[in-house]
Residue, then its C-alpha position, 0 to 999 in steps of 0.5 A: m468450480s466457478a470461472p476465474l474472475r477477470v482482472a485488468l491492469v491499468g498501467t504496465g510498469g514495475i508494480a503491474r508485474a507483481h499483480a500479473t504474477a499474482c494472477s498467474q499463481t492462482d486459479r481464481a483470477e485471470l489477467v485478461a487485459v492491460t492498458d497503458v499510455s506507453q506502447q513501449s511499456i506494454d511491449h515490455f510487459v507482454n514479453q513477460f506476461p502474454v496478454e491477448r488484449m492490450y489498449l493504449e486508451l483506458d476508454r477503449m478497454l472499458a468499452n470492450e471489456t467486462i472486468d471483475i477486478a481492475v487494478i490501478c498501477t499508474w503513477g500515484v498522481f493519477h490514481a484519483e482520476v483513473g479510479k473515478q473513470l473506472t467507477e463511472s464506466g459500468s464495466v468494472k465490479a471492483i477496484l484494487c488501487e495501489k498505494p497511495f490511494t490518492q494524493t490528498a484526503d479530498e481526492a480520496v473522499g471523491l473517489v470513495e463517494s464515486a465508487r459508493s454511488n456507482g455500487i463499485l467495491t474499492a480497496e487500497a492495495f497494502k500487500f503486507r496486510h495479507h501476509p501471515l506474519h502481520l496476521k499473526a501479529r494482529e492475533i497476538i495483539d488482539s489476544g491481549a498478550l502485549g497488554n496496553l499498546m504503548t509504542v510502534r517504531s518502524t522503518f522503511c529505507t531503501s538506499r544502497g549508498a547512492p548520493v542524492s545527485e543520482r536520484k534524478p527525477e527523470l530516472n524514477w517516478r519515486w523522485n519525481k514530484a509531478k508523478g506523485g513521488g516522495s518518501i511519504y507517498d512511496l515508503a511511509c504510507y506502509n508505516i503509517h497504515h501499519a501504525r493506524w492498524t496496530f492502534g486501531a485508530d487515526p492519530v490525533e497529532v502529527f509532527a514530521t520533518q523531512r530531508p529534501g531531495q532534488e524535487v521530493d522528500d528524500g526521507a522523513n521522521i514522523h511522530l504520530v500520537f494516538p487517542d489513548g496516548g500511544i506513539a508511533q515513531i517512523t523513519v523512512g528514506f531513499d537516502t538511508y541504508s536499506h532496512q525495513d523493520f518494526d517493533i511493537h511494545g505494550t505494557t506486558g510484551s513486545l513484537r518485532t521483525d526485520a522484514a516487515w514490508n518487501n519480503e516476497n518469496r523469502p522466509t520471515w519471522l516474528e519475535h514475541v517477547s514478554h516477562r516469561l516468554r521468548q517465542r519466534h514464529e517463522f513463516a515460509p516464503i510466500h508472494q504477498f500479492t497473490l494472497q492480496l488478490e485471493h482476498m479480493c476474490d473472496v470479497v468480490e464473491g461475497k465471502a468476506e469483507h475487505r480488510i481495508p475498507p475505503e473509509n480507512s484510506i480516507g483516514q490514511m490520506r488525512t494523516i499524510d496531508a497532516i504530515y506535509e502540513s507539518f513539513e511546511s509549518r515545522k510544527a505539530v498538526a492536530m488532526 
């Protein structure tokens, strides 16, 4: 058996722990180094995930390490800057960048072009794309069992009833504009990617309204129109009681689940309904980040193409740009 691929994490906050867990659950990858600008964050991280090599400066890590997969786990506002530094370092083979890929489409184009010119594989980390539930949904759609796709409705809401006054920017990056927070960047990115993947296209028109928080969009309702007339309706919010589901409706059938995104280590289900069928597919608990890492290993080893090519991430950010434009204009935006 070949040696495990060498993984390094850029950023040691909460999401880094999920990627470290993935490394611990597969023999195909090994966490060899981490870097963060905060010594306190590193110390907390290594208490749970012992790592021999720790760095306070990304440049130092890149000068001292040979890395197969670098995972960007920083605040979203730094993804483009960190990504370009990694692509130009000569020390990294591949980059897995946490969502959102960047803050704007222009940043996404710059990162993708830098990766391509330096021969670096880069991919966006949407964990759900590797979950058997979503792969089964894709299989059913591709079989034609739903007929022509008409609508996708999805939610991602996370409130437990706390008032907006408690969502203080200094307490969590999600509520902090300078760190790249907001319900679109943190939550709706899942639903947007899911809708684009389901319809196999980028939207041609976007309309969105927001519910402002202290600094960022606290919640939003989004309407996406796709080239063949398909519609996606998305509701997200830090201010709306916790739920995360999707319904996909075609001319001859539908799919639904109530645990679409954050479902690590819990059983899930997908219901397929048509005129003569009501079938429930059940899935055992899995760790999505582990499946995501193993897929990345396949790609680095030349065994597969990545499920999320970088051009897809550019389309994703163009859609998000249009959503923010619609927030400001209060009008539909043609893509």
